[in-house]
Residue, then its C-alpha position, 0 to 999 in steps of 0.5 A: m459542121y461545115d454546112s455551106i459548100s464553100e466552107l466544106m470545099s475550103e476544109i477539103a482543100a486544107g486536108e484531113d485534120m482532127y475534125l475531117e476524114l476523107k473517104e473514096a468509096v469503091f463498090r464491090d457488088h453492093a458493099p463499099q470498099f475503102a483504099g488504104e484500110d487494113a481492117r475490113a470495111p465495117e470495122a474500118i469505118a467504125q474506127v473512124l466514127c468512134s475516133l471522132a465521137n470520142a474526140e470532139g466530133g467531126v465530119v466524114i466525106f465519102g466521095v473525096n480521096k486522100r489527094r483531096e480530089v472530089i471523085g463523087v459517089r455513083p448516084d445508083r450506089m448512093d442509097d446503098l452507101e448511106q444505108w451501109v454507113v448508118n448500119v455500121a454506126q448502129r451495129n459496129c459501134e458500141p454503144p451505137i453512134y447517132i450520125v447525120p448523113d447528108r447528100k451534097f453536090l461538090p465541084d470536082s477539078k473541072s467544076t462539075d458537080q459530083l454527088c458525095l455523102k457528108v456524115d456529121v459525127p457529133k461529140s458523144l456523151y458516151a465512150h465508144r468502141t468498135s465491135g472489134g474491141h477497139w477504143m479509138t480517138r483522134i490525134g490530128s488527122h489520124r485515129a489511134d487506139l486509146r491506151p489504158e490511161q487515155l481510156a480512163r481519162l476519157l471515161e472521166r471526162r465523159r463522167i461515166g461514174e456520174p448519174f447519167e441524168e445529171r450530165p450535161i448534153q454538150t451538143a445542145t444549147l439552151d435553145a433546146l429548152d422551152l424557157q417559158l415552160f421552165e418559168d411556169y414550173c418555177r412560179r408553180r413551185f417557188g411562187p412569184d416572189e422567190e428570190s432566185a427569180q432575180a437571177d438570170i435564167a441560165t444561172r437558175l437552170v444551173n443552180l437547179k442542175l437543169a443545166e451546167r456551165l462548160e469550159g469556156g463559159a457556154v451553158a448546156p442543158t443536162v439530161v434531166g433538163l432536156l427531159l423536163f423542158g425540151r420542146k424542140p425535137i431532140p433525137r440528136h441529143l437523146p434519141g429514144a426519149f419518147v413514148d410509142c403507143a399502139c392499139y390492136r384489135g387482137e392479141f398480137a402486134d399485127a399491122n393488119q389489126q392495128v387500130d391506132a398508133k401515136s408517138f408522143h415527144g416533148p417534156l416527160p410530164e406531157q408524154i406521160v399524160d398523152a400516153v395515158r389518154f391514148v390508152e383511156k381513149w382506146m380501151p374497151v368499156s363494157a357496162e353492167k346493170t345494177y339496182e343503182g343504174r348503169r355501171d361501167m366496167l373498164p378492163f384496166p383501172l386508170r390509176a394502174v395504167h397511169e402508174a405503169i406508164v409513169n414507172a416506164v418513163v421515169h425508171r427507164d435507162y436513158q443511156l440506152y441509145g435509140s430505145n424508147v418506151r412502148v405502150f401496146l394495148f391488146a384485146n386481153r392485156l396492156e403491155i408497157s415496155n421500157p429500155g433498161g433492166l431492173h436497177n442494181t440487184i432488184r428482181p420482179e419479186n422484190l417489186f411485188a414485195g414493196c421494194l423501192y425501185r428508182r433509177n433516175q432519182f433526180l428526175c423522180g424528185f422533180l416529177r413530185d412537183y407535177e400534178s397529173p390532170i388524170t389522177g389529181r395526184a403528183l406524177m411521182e408520189s414519195r411513199g413508194e407505194g405506186f407499184r403495189m397500188m397498181v397490182r392491188e387495183t388491177r387484181r381488185i377487178g379480176g385482172d393481174v400484173e406480170v413483170v418480165a425483166l430482161q437485161d436490156a428491157v422491162t415489160v409490165t403487163l396488165k392483164k384484163g379484168h372482168l369486174s366493175n371498177 
C-alpha cells in the first residue's frame, strides 16, 4: 500500500485516516518512545498494529509527526527501531502479526531526504488483541476498543468458527497459484473430457473450494488452495507453511555437528516428497552378509518415514502463525515436529490404539488423489491405518516410535532400528 514516494507523500499530506498512522519516534537509550501515548510504548504500538490488522489493513510511518511533518529517524537508530517494531508485532500481538517493514527516504519541508520506516500491516485472517488484553479496531483516524458485539461480528467476518483450511486468504489473488499445476491435477483426477473443464478456471477453483468469490467479485484462493497449488513465495499469506530439514552427525541439534540443512517450500505434495528424499539421502545405510548376498540395513523403514512426514504436514495447525514442520535426523533417531497439539481430545495412546486423527479433513481428501513417487501409493490413504503401519514397520526392525504431544506442538520420534529391512 502506498508504494511510490509521491503517493506516500500525498497520503501524509492528507493526514491520518483509516489506513494511515503517523508516529514520531524519540529514543531513550535503545528503546523508542512515542508522544501522545498513554500506554507504554510496546502496548501502544501493538494497539496500532492490531487495530489496522482487525480492520482493512494499513500503513504506519515512523518518522512523521502528527502535524504531518517529516522528521525522520536517526540512521544510527533505524536498526533498533525496525527490530523493536518487529518484536512488538510478534510478542505483543496475539496471534502475532506479520508486518512488512521498508525503509524510505522522504523529503522534509526543505526538500531534504529523511530516513523513515514504513510498516505495511495487512488485513488479517485472524482477530488480534494486544498482550495487554485489548481488542482493537480502526474508526477513521482513531483506534478504538471493540465492544463485545463488535468483537462477535469481527469473529464472524473472520469466520473463526469455520475450518481454517476452507477460509479465503483475502490478501492473496489467483496470481499466487500455479494454475498449470491445477490443470494437471484436474486432468489426472477427472480426465480430459470432464464437463467442468469448460468453465473458466476461477469458477472451477471456486467450485472445488480452492478459491472463493469475495464481496465485489474478486476471487481469492482459500487456505487449502494455496497449500496445494501455491507456487510463489507465500510468507505474507501463510508464514510457516514449509518444512525445515536438518541432519546431524551426533545426537543433539549442534550446529557444529550439522551435515546438511534444507527448507522446502511450494505445494504440499512436493514438500512431502522433498523432505522424505532428504531423509533417505542422509540416513546411514549399513549392510549384512547373508547366504543370499548383501542385505541393506536402514535405520528407519522408508514407509514409516514417509508416513510420519505426511502426518506432520497434513495434520499440523496452519493457524499457528509463523511455525513450520521440522524434520531432524540424528545418529540415533528421526524427529518430526509439527505445530499444533493433537486435535480435539485425541491423546498419544489413542493413536497407538488405532484412533483416527485428522485436523484438516478437506486437505486430506485432496491428497488421496496424489500418488507418492516414493511408495507408489496415495499420499493419504483412506483406511486410517497409516500410524499403526508406521509403528509396526519401525518395531519390525528393532526400533520404536514415541509421541510427545504438547499444547502447541506434536513430536513423533522414530528410534533407530538395528535389524535388516
